[in-house]
C-alpha positions in Angstrom: -141.2 -231.1 39.5 -138.9 -228.5 40.2 -140.4 -227.0 43.8 -140.8 -223.0 43.3 -138.9 -220.6 45.8 -140.9 -219.6 48.8 -143.0 -216.6 48.5 -140.9 -213.3 48.7 -143.3 -211.8 51.4 -146.0 -213.2 53.6 -148.9 -214.3 51.6 -152.0 -212.5 52.0 -155.0 -213.2 53.6 -157.1 -215.8 51.9 -160.1 -214.0 49.9 -163.3 -215.9 50.3 -165.4 -213.0 48.3 -165.2 -213.4 44.6 -167.0 -210.9 42.0 -170.1 -211.8 40.6 -169.3 -210.2 36.9 -166.3 -212.3 36.0 -165.9 -210.3 32.7 -165.0 -207.1 34.8 -161.3 -206.4 36.0 -161.1 -204.0 38.8 -159.0 -201.0 38.2 -158.8 -199.2 42.0 -157.2 -196.0 42.6 -153.7 -197.7 43.7 -153.0 -198.5 40.2 -153.5 -202.3 40.9 -155.6 -204.4 38.8 -158.0 -207.3 40.1 -159.6 -210.0 38.3 -161.1 -213.6 39.0 -160.0 -216.7 37.1 -162.8 -219.5 36.4 -162.8 -223.3 36.7 -161.6 -224.6 33.3 -164.2 -226.8 31.0 -162.0 -230.1 31.8 -162.6 -229.5 35.6 -166.0 -228.1 35.8 -167.5 -231.4 36.5 -164.8 -232.7 39.3 -164.1 -229.4 40.6 -167.2 -227.1 40.3 -166.7 -224.9 43.1 -162.8 -223.9 41.9 -162.3 -220.4 41.6 -159.3 -217.4 42.0 -158.8 -214.1 42.5 -155.9 -212.2 41.0 -154.3 -208.8 42.0 -151.6 -207.4 40.0 -149.7 -204.4 41.7 -147.5 -202.4 39.5 -144.2 -202.1 40.9 -141.8 -200.3 38.0 -139.1 -202.4 37.4 -141.2 -205.2 37.9 -144.9 -206.2 38.8 -146.5 -208.2 41.7 -149.3 -210.9 41.0 -150.9 -212.3 44.1 -153.0 -215.4 43.4 -155.6 -216.6 46.0 -157.3 -220.1 45.3 -160.4 -221.8 46.8 -162.5 -224.9 46.1 -159.6 -227.1 45.6 -158.4 -230.5 46.6 -156.5 -230.3 50.2 -152.8 -230.4 50.0 -152.4 -230.2 46.6 -149.6 -228.8 44.1 -150.3 -226.7 41.2 -148.4 -225.1 38.5 -149.1 -221.6 37.3 -148.5 -220.3 33.7 -148.7 -217.0 31.8 -150.7 -217.9 28.3 -151.2 -216.4 24.7 -154.8 -218.1 25.0 -156.7 -219.2 27.9 -157.8 -222.6 26.6 -156.5 -225.3 24.2 -154.5 -224.8 21.8 -152.8 -222.2 24.6 -150.3 -221.0 22.3 -147.3 -219.7 23.9 -147.1 -220.7 27.6 -144.5 -219.4 30.6 -144.2 -221.4 33.7 -144.5 -218.8 36.5 -144.4 -220.8 39.4 -146.1 -223.3 41.6 -149.1 -223.0 44.2 -149.8 -225.4 47.2 -153.3 -225.7 48.8 -153.9 -226.1 52.4 -156.1 -228.8 54.2 -159.1 -226.6 53.3 -158.2 -226.6 49.6 -157.4 -223.1 49.8 -153.9 -221.3 48.9 -152.3 -218.3 47.9 -149.0 -217.4 46.1 -147.2 -213.9 44.9 -145.2 -214.1 41.8 -142.9 -211.4 40.5 -142.4 -210.6 36.9 -143.9 -208.6 33.9 -147.7 -208.9 34.2 -149.1 -205.9 31.8 -149.6 -205.0 28.3 -145.9 -205.3 27.6 -146.0 -208.9 28.7 -144.6 -211.1 25.4 -142.3 -213.9 24.2 -140.1 -213.7 21.4 -137.7 -216.1 19.5 -135.7 -214.1 16.8 -134.1 -216.8 15.4 -133.6 -220.9 15.8 -131.0 -222.1 18.2 -130.1 -225.8 19.9 -131.6 -226.4 22.9 -130.9 -228.7 25.9 -132.9 -231.9 25.9 -133.2 -232.4 29.8 -136.5 -234.4 30.0 -137.8 -237.3 28.0 -141.0 -238.1 29.5 -144.4 -238.3 27.5 -143.6 -234.4 26.2 -139.9 -234.5 25.6 -137.9 -231.6 25.1 -137.2 -230.1 21.7 -133.7 -229.8 20.7 -134.3 -226.6 18.6 -136.8 -223.8 18.7 -138.8 -222.0 16.1 -138.5 -218.5 15.5 -141.4 -216.1 15.8 -141.9 -212.4 16.0 -142.9 -210.9 19.3 -146.2 -212.6 20.7 -148.3 -210.9 23.6 -149.6 -212.8 26.4 -152.3 -211.6 28.6 -154.1 -214.7 30.1 -153.4 -217.0 33.1 -153.8 -220.6 33.7 -153.3 -223.3 36.3 -152.5 -227.0 36.2 -152.6 -230.0 38.6 -149.0 -230.8 39.3 -149.7 -234.6 38.8 -152.4 -236.7 36.7 -152.5 -238.7 40.0 -153.7 -235.9 42.0 -155.9 -235.3 39.4 -157.5 -238.6 39.4 -157.4 -238.6 43.0 -160.0 -235.6 42.9 -162.3 -237.4 40.6 -160.8 -235.4 37.1 -159.5 -236.7 34.3 -156.0 -238.5 34.4 -154.6 -236.9 31.2 -151.1 -235.8 31.0 -149.9 -232.8 29.9 -146.6 -230.9 29.4 -147.3 -228.0 32.1 -145.1 -228.5 34.8 -141.4 -228.4 35.3 -140.8 -232.0 34.3 -143.7 -232.2 31.5 -145.9 -234.6 33.1 -148.7 -232.2 34.9 -152.3 -233.1 35.1 -155.0 -231.2 33.5 -155.8 -227.3 33.5 -157.8 -226.3 36.6 -158.3 -222.6 36.3 -158.0 -220.1 33.5 -158.8 -216.8 32.4 -161.3 -217.8 29.7 -163.8 -215.6 31.1 -162.0 -212.7 29.0 -161.8 -212.7 25.4 -158.9 -214.6 23.6 -157.3 -211.5 22.4 -158.0 -209.3 25.2 -156.7 -211.2 28.5 -156.8 -209.4 31.8 -152.8 -208.6 31.8 -153.6 -206.4 28.7 -155.9 -203.9 30.8 -152.7 -202.9 32.8 -150.8 -200.3 30.7 -147.9 -198.5 32.7 -147.4 -196.3 29.7 -150.8 -194.6 29.6 -151.3 -191.1 30.5 -152.7 -190.2 34.2 -155.8 -188.8 34.1 -156.1 -185.2 35.5 -158.1 -185.1 39.0 
């Protein structure tokens, strides 16, 4: 796979406390949004203690998303996506970047992009696309057209099915890495409704309440 760029800033200190109520997204006074991700259905047996904490910091032109994970296999690479829905069939998915765990199965990464109510994908028309990878999920050579689709969920996958098998998980191959030969999903935001993912809760256009 293509290794992601180094974090744009020093990684935040690893978070060891995760909220008890997973359906609530915290909205502190600084306009940032904090919420949990939960272990995926396919990884509950092999990685029952996997968890993640996400903080999104609005930045005007772009947003900053800080992801902290724990309870994962040590020194293992994962792939992080923005999703239309958090579990199969996933809908539209955007490859955001990578995350590497340390020897204790913990890790953190910072991503920069658009992570709020305006996050979407669109294909106004069909056009030819390059066929670069021809593995278990070969590239399509033309895209379907579709109207804007809002994307408010997150998910994280094993970069390799071999790493998944080494952790006692299924070795199923999925398309969720740069070369489309990833392992199974480990974490997602299915603790939020399909049509109301956590990114939807951050609205930069909303009026600021008066003090």
